[in-house]
N, C-alpha and C positions, 0 to 999 in steps of 0.2 A: 684287565681288571680295573685299572685306573680310569679308563674311559667309561666303563659301566657305572662306577661310583659317581663320576662327574655328571653323567646323564641323570642318575637317580637324584642327585643333589639339585640339579636344575629343575627337574620335574616337581620335586617336593617344595621348591621355592615359589612355584607358580601360585598365584592367589586362587583360592577356591571360588566357585560361583557365588557363594554367599558373601565372601569378602568383596568380590567385584561389585556386587549389588550395593553393599553398604558404602562403597566408594564411588558409586556412579552419580552422574548428574541428576538422574531421576530422584534418587534418594535424598540428595542434597536439596533439591527444590522442594521435595516433600517435607523435609524437616523445617524449611524456611517458610512454608505456606501455612498460615493459621487455619485457612479453610480446610486443607487436607488433614491436618492434625485433629481439629475439632470434629470434623465429620467422621474420621476413623474412630475416635473415642465414642461418638454417638452410635455408630454401627456395632462396634465391639460390645458396648454396653447392652444394646438390644439383644444381641446374640447370646451373650453370657446370661442375661436375665432369663431368656427363653430356655436355655439349657439347664441352668442350676436354680432358677427361681422357685420351682415347685418344692425344692428342699427346704425353703424358708417361709413359704406362704402359710398363713394361719389355718387354712383349710383347703381341701380339695373341692373346688366349687361345683364339680359335676358328680360328686358322690352324694346321692340323695340322703344317705344315712347321716351325713354331717351337716345337713341344712335344717334350719329351724325357722318356721314361718313367723314366729314372734320377733325375729330380727329383721323382718322385711322393711325396706326403705329407711334404714338407719342413715342419718346424714353423716358427712365426713367428721373425723375425730375433732376438728377444731371448731365445729359448729355445735351450738347447744343441742343436746340430745344424742350427740355422737358418742362412740366408744372407741377407745384407743386401739382395740384389736381389729376394728374395721376402719382403717385409716382413711380410705376413700369412700366409706359408706357401703351400703348394701343395695341390692335390687329387690324385685318383687318376691323372689323366692328366699330371701335372706342370704344370698351369696355375697361374699366379700368381693367388692369391685376390684381391688388390687389383685387378689388371687385370680379372678376371672380374666383380667387383662394379661397376666403372665401366662396362664394356660392358653388363652386365645391367641397370643402373639406367637406361640410355638407353631400353630397351624398356619397362621398367616405368613410367617417367614418361610416355613417349609414350602408352601405353595409358591411363594414369590421366587425363591432360589431354584427349586426343582423345575418350575414352569419355564423359567428363563433358560435353564440347561437344555431342556428338550426342544424349545423353540430355536435356540442357537444351533444345536446339532442339526436339526432339520434344515434350517435356512442355510447353514454353511455348506452342507452336502448339495442342496439344490443350486445354490449360487455358484459353487465350483463347477458343477456339471454344465450349467447354462453358460458361464463365462468361458470355459475351456473348450467345450464342444462347439458352441456357436451354431450358426445356421438355423434350420427350422426348429430344432429342439429348443434353442434359446428363445426364439420368438414365441413359441407356445408357452413356455414357462413364464416369461415376462408378461404376456397378455393375461395369464391367469392371475399373476400378482397384481397387475393393474386393475383387473375387475374386482379383486378382493379389497384393494385399497380404496375403491370407490364407495364402499360401505363403511359406516362407523364401526370401530372395533367393538364397542359396547353392544351395538345392535346384533352383531354376529354372535357374541357371547351369550346374550339373552336368548337368541334363537336356539343355540346349541343346548343350553341348560334347560330350556323349556321342553325341548325334544327328547333329551336323553335322561333328564332327572338329576336330582341333587346327589352328589358324591364328590369326594376329593379327587378321584380318578377323572371324573367328567370335567371338573374344573381345570385340571391339568391339561386334558385333551383340548378343551376350549382355548386355553391360553396358548397352547402350542400352535393351534390352527390360526389364531389371529396374530401370533408373534413372528412366525417364520418369514413372513414376506419382507420385513425390513432387513433382516439378516441376508436374505437371498439377494436383494437389490444391491446392498453394499458390497457383499462378497463378489457378486457378478461384475460390478464395476471395477473393483480392485483387481480381479482376475484378468479382465480384458487388458489392463495396463501392464500387469506383471508378465503375461505370456508373450509380450512383444520384446522382452529383454533379451540381451545376447546370450546370457547363461541358459535360458530356456531353449533357445535354438541349439546351443552347444550340447545340451543334454539329449535333445532329439537325435543329433548327429551321432553321438556316442552310442545311442541305442537304448536309452532308458525308456521304460514303458510309460504310458500316459499316467497310470495310477501312481507310479513312483515320482514322476515329475510333479503331479498335483500335490501329493502329501509331503514331499521332501523340499520342494522349491516354491510352490505357489502358496500353499496353506500358511506357512510361517509369515509370509509377507502381508497377509490379510487379517491376521489375528489382532493386530493393534486396534483396528476399527471395530472389530467384534467385541473386544474387551470393553471399550468405551460404551458401546450400545448396550451391552449386557448389564453393566453397572446401573445405567439409567433406567433400563427396562424392569429391573427388579422392583423399583419403587412403583412403576406404572402397573405392574402385575398385582402388587399388593393392594393398590387402589381399586383395580378392577374386581379383584376377589372380594374386597370389602363392600363394594357397590352391589355385587351379586348377592352377597350374604344379607346386606341391608334390605334388599328387595325380596328376600326369601327364596332365592334361586341358587344359592351357593352350596356350601357343605351342609350335611345333615345337622339337625339340632343336637345330636349327641356329640358332635365335634365342633362346638361353636368357635367363631373367630372374632376378631375385633369388630368387623363390620356387623356381625350379628348382635354383639353387645350394644352397639350404637342403635341398632334397630329396636332392641328391647327397651331402651331408654327413651326413644323418640315418642312412644305412645304416651309417656307421662312427662314429657319435657315441659309442657306448658302448665303443669300442675305444681310447679315449684320443685320438682324432684330432678333438678338439672344434672346432678352428679352421676346419674346412672348412664347417661350417654356422653357426658362431657369428657370424662377421663379416658375412656376408650378412644374417643375421637382425637383427643390431644395426643395420645400415644401413637396413633397412626400418623399424625403430622410429624411427630418427633422422628419416627423411623424413616418415613419417606423423605423428609427434609435432609436428614443425614446422608442417605443414599444419593440423593440428587446433588448435594454439595460435593461429595466425593467423585461422582460422575463428571461434574463440571471440571474438577481439577484434572482428572485423567484426560478429558477431552482437550484441555488447554496444553497439557504436558506431552501427550502422545501424538498430537496432530502437528506434523512439521509445518503445515501451512500457517499455523497460528503463532509460530515462533519468530 
């Protein structure tokens, strides 16, 4: 009885995973890094605005019943002729620019994060198979990856969207097809290194299956590089989606994004109506800059070669 109570006391005294994280070197460096803190605030602000912004916007910019053409091209509130309720001005349909940015950012962020998730999952699986199996299968997969990398990502995306048409699903498919290659190459390289370790050989001797070895021993050792690449690629995917929407090949008009808002304002940019495209473009810069800053911190912190 005494021994059981002693064991329970020892187990209960062990720090939880959350406590270990808060006392880890990573979290200490995070708190001491202005880049990490500022970029986290920027990303969190963008996500919270996308999630809860529609609750405080003055209008639903995509509800035709709430639009008034007499409000078209109102300048920002601080310029003569502007109105307080249209703080960033309005566009050609009388839509409030601030409301349009908030609603548009929801689609842009969704495509960025979900696109990276599917690209990462595809690339991880392919990279693990290529690196662990080796031989002819590895050669075939890597030659396919090399061929794809010889074409610009935007060119592939334009071809796919032109072929299959505009939709959120097609944009996600296009981003997955152009994004999996980098994950596959990184995971394959890390797998080639990890599978030579002694504990992998010991697992084979014990009789572990290849699937168990891959997911229990190899995968955890390659996730660090995947996390860094995923963080940076979210910003890249948002920019690709914005470019496609700007060119009229992204999501449908009924689900406009930040890129489409920039495209709407570009037609009148040289007419003095600069605010229609300026503020959506500035918000894209804000989001991507914050994501890239945080990705740089993760790269420096999680890559042992840079320490």
